[in-house]
C-alpha positions as CSV (number, residue, x, y, z in Angstrom):
1,M,-64.4,78.7,145.7
2,T,-68.1,79.4,146.0
3,Q,-70.1,81.5,143.6
4,L,-70.5,84.1,146.3
5,E,-66.7,84.2,146.9
6,M,-66.1,84.5,143.2
7,D,-68.6,87.4,143.0
8,R,-67.0,89.2,145.9
9,L,-63.6,88.7,144.3
10,Y,-64.8,90.1,141.0
11,D,-66.2,93.1,142.9
12,Q,-62.8,93.7,144.6
13,L,-60.9,93.4,141.3
14,A,-63.3,95.7,139.6
15,G,-62.9,98.2,142.4
16,L,-59.1,98.0,142.0
17,I,-59.3,98.7,138.3
18,D,-61.8,101.5,138.8
19,R,-59.6,103.2,141.4
20,T,-56.5,102.9,139.2
21,P,-55.8,105.6,136.6
22,P,-56.2,104.0,133.1
23,P,-52.5,104.3,132.2
24,E,-51.6,102.4,135.3
25,R,-54.1,99.5,135.1
26,E,-51.9,97.0,133.3
27,R,-49.2,97.6,135.8
28,A,-51.6,97.2,138.8
29,L,-52.8,93.9,137.4
30,A,-49.3,92.7,136.8
31,R,-48.4,93.6,140.4
32,L,-51.5,91.7,141.6
33,V,-50.5,88.6,139.6
34,I,-47.0,88.7,141.0
35,A,-48.3,89.1,144.6
36,L,-50.7,86.1,144.1
37,A,-48.0,84.0,142.5
38,H,-45.7,84.7,145.5
39,Q,-48.5,83.5,147.8
40,L,-49.0,80.3,145.7
41,D,-45.2,79.7,145.7
42,D,-45.3,77.0,143.0
43,Y,-43.2,78.3,140.1
44,P,-43.9,75.4,137.7
45,R,-47.7,75.7,138.2
46,I,-47.5,79.5,137.8
47,T,-45.5,79.3,134.5
48,E,-47.8,76.6,133.2
49,T,-50.9,78.7,133.9
50,I,-49.3,81.7,132.2
51,R,-48.5,79.6,129.1
52,A,-52.0,78.2,129.1
53,L,-53.4,81.8,129.0
54,T,-51.0,83.2,126.5
55,P,-52.7,83.9,123.2
56,I,-51.5,82.0,120.2
57,S,-50.5,84.2,117.3
58,K,-52.1,83.9,113.8
59,S,-49.1,81.9,112.6
60,G,-50.0,79.2,115.2
61,S,-47.0,79.8,117.5
62,E,-46.8,81.4,120.9
63,P,-45.4,84.9,121.1
64,E,-41.8,85.1,122.2
């Protein structure tokens, strides 16, 4: 992906968030992630990516 494409994607995502009422923003992002995951169609890769982005708790273990 080029820098220009990333910038355009960022602008589109920012627009989605801006147009979504604050209480619905998390849900809108979750729906977007599910739609993109469906397009990717690679369950192991998707779950690996989610695990990689999951914050580690202060106790040093991942949240359940």
